[in-house]
N, C-alpha and C positions, 0 to 999 in steps of 0.2 A: 528563262534560264536553261541551262543544258541538262538532260537530265543524267541520272546516275546510272541508265541503261548507254546513253550515249556516251559517258565518259569511258566506263567498262570498255567501249569498243576501240575508244581513242587509243592508238597505241603509238603513234609517229610524232604528230603534230599538233596541240590543242594553246589557243591563244585565247585569252581576254582583252578588251580594250577598253579603258574609260578615257575620261577628260580627267586632268589635273586643275589645280586651283585657276591656272593661268588659261584654260579651254583647250590646251594642248591634247592632242591623243598620246596616251601612253599605253607600255604594255602591263597589265597589273597582274597576270597571271600566264605564265608559258612552262607547257611542258614538251619536252622532244625525246625521241628515242630511234635509235637506228631504223634509218639510214639517213634521217631529216633533222636537218638544224635549223635556227632561224638567224637573220643579222641582226647587227644592232639598227636601232633606231635611226631613219635619216630624216632630214626635214630641207623643203626648199623654201626662201623666202617669199617667194610669189607664185601663184596667187594666193595661196592658203599655207600659212605658216604653221596654223595648228594640225595640219595633217602630216600624219605618220608615212612613212615609205618602209618596207621590210620586205624581206627577199629570202624565200625558202635555199637554203642550202643541202647538197645531200653528199656523203661520202663515197657511194654507191654507183658503179659504174652505168647503172639505168634500171628499169625492171626486167626482172628473169622470173623463169616459169613459177609458179605458186607464189611469187610477191604479192604482199596487200599492204596497202598504204590507205591510212586512215587519218584523214585531217578535219579538225573542227575549228571553227573561228565564231566568236560571240562579241559584235560589236554593241555595246551599249549606246546610251541613250548621245546623239551629237559627236560621235568620233567620227573620222575620216579617216581611211586606211589607202593606201595604193599597195598591193602586193604583187610581187613577180616570183621570179625563181633566176639560178644563177646560169643556168645552162639547159639547152635541148633534153626532153625526157626521151630516152633512147630505150623504145621496147624488143628486148633482145628475142633472137631464134627461140622456139619453144617447139620442138619438132615431136615430141610425144604426143601423142593424139590426146585432146581434151584438157591438157596445162594450157594456164594464162594466166595475168596477171591482173590485180584489180586495185581500184582507186575509188577510195569512198569521201564523200566531202560532206559536211553537216555543217551549215553557216546559219546563223541569226543576225537579222540587222534591225537594229532599234529604233525607237524615237529619232527622226531628224538625222541617222546615222547615213553613210555611204560607203562603198565597197567598190573600189576599181581593182578587177583580177585580170591583169596581163601578163599571162606565161608565155615562156619560150615555146618552140614549136613541140608537139608529142613526134618522134620519128618511129613509124613503124617498121620496123626489120622483118628480112624472108622469115615465112612461117611463126611472126609475130602474133599472140592475140591479148587484147586489151578490153576488160571492160570496165564500165565506171558508172557510179550513182553520182547524182549532186543533189542534195535537198536543203534548200533555202526558207527561209521564214522571213519574212520583210515587213515590218512596221507601214503602214499607208502613206508616211511620212518619209520611209526609208528611199535610199537611191543606190543603184546596181549597176555596174559595168562590168559585164562576166564575159572573158572571148576563150577562145582556145582556137590554135592554128594545128592543123595536119599534115603530114608529110607522109605519103605511102611509099617509104622507101626511103632508103641512100639513093637519093635523083643524082649526085655527081657519079653514083660508081653505075649508072645504070639500074640500081633494083625499082621498080617501077611495078607497085600492086602485088608481090609477092609475098606478101604477109596472109593471115589467115582472116581475122574478122577485126573490125574495131565496132564497139558496142557501148553506147553512152546515153544517158537517162538523165534529165534533169526536171526537178519539181520546184515549182515557187509556190509558196502558199503565205495567208495573213499568219500572224501570231497564233492566233487561235485554230488554224487549220485549214481555213476554206481554201481550196484549191484557187489558183488565180491562174498557172500555166503549167502545162507538162510538155515534154518534145522528148523523142526518142529516136537517135540515130542509130542505125545498123551500116556499117561501109564492109564490103566484102573485098576481098583483096584478090586473091587470084580464081574466084570463080565470080568475079563481079563484070556481067556482062558490058557494060558502059565504059569499061578504063581506056578502049581505044577510040571511044567516038571522037568525034571530030570538035566536040564542045569541051571534054573533060583531058583528052592527051595533051593539048597545047597548054592546060592550065591545070597541073595535079596537084597544086597547093590549097587545101580547104581553107576557112576560115567561119568559124561561128560566133555570134555575139548578140548579147541580151542586152538590151538597155531598160532599166525601168526610173522612170522619171517623173514623179507625180506632177499633176497640174502643169501641162507645156501642152504645145499645139503638136500634137505626135506627125499630123499630114507634113508640117512644114519642117519637122526633125526630119521626117524622111524624105524628103526632098533634097534635102541638105546633105545627109547621108550617101544620098546616091548618084551626088554631083561631083562624079569622078574629075573633070576639070579643073574644080575648086580643090579638091584632094590630090593634084597632081598623080593620077594613078591611072593613066589613059589605060594600061594592059588589062586591068582586073575587071572582072563581072560581078557586081552587087546586085541584091535584091532584097528589100525588106518589107515586111509585114506587121502589120499591126496587133498586138497580143489582144487575146479576150480581155472585156471588160474594161479596155483603152488603158491597160497598168502600163505599156512601153512596148518596145520594138523588139522583135527579132531579124538579125540581119547575116546573111549567109554571102561569102565571099569566094570567088576562086582567082587564083593568078598563076603566073609560070614561075615566079620564084618567090620565098618567103620575104626577101627585100620588098618587094610592092606591098604585099599585104602587112607588114610592120607598118611602112609609111602609112597605110588606110588608117591601121586600128590607132596610130596618133592621130592622123585628122579628125577620126570619130571621135576620140575622147574629148580632145581641143573643140569640138562640136558641143558635145555632151556639157562640158563644163561653161561652154558660153553662153547655154541656154538662159 
């Protein structure tokens, strides 16, 4: 269960999902505060009519200096959730030294539950700074598909690596707190020595993906996810790594545009669902 300390910190979006008498995933508790909201529940008749589809909404133009966004999700036993948002997250200029925006996620995935988190891209404007922490507690039978896409500027305007920095740390643990996996990414903007390299300059859009899928052949899944011909994403570059203790996969991808990586995420999600 979410602790009292976590509830006090959560000020923007808090959701609890349970199964109804028909086995369908429903929202049994929600709390929202400016600027976030949540859509009504959508469903698809196939492949899993019990799964809930929700979209995070926002009435803010994006993240500004000193904004703090706190989101907590609790997926109880055997619930299934696909979560996205309504539009890209725009991180606006923060010219005052030391100013930044902060995002914090607390997630619980209980026995037999599945979370698919596929948000729209994060766009780092000139002089922007964003730091986020993601803490996920996952039952050994839980499943996770957690993605993020990062644009190093408003590329259509020629804005390229002019932000300050982006920092993200993710921790995945058991319900008892045993550490399964941790990863930290610090992406420099103006001071990035690799931004004009032959590898990154033609493919500036970044994607990170974590897949936790118990009791599967991770080597086979890794090979499938690196098959860019099958994904119809010939211009993307993808690399996968097996997580410690064989819990799942970490995937990094880069491409020249968001369309290529959105197609890749659809392919990856379909591959994971088909396992």
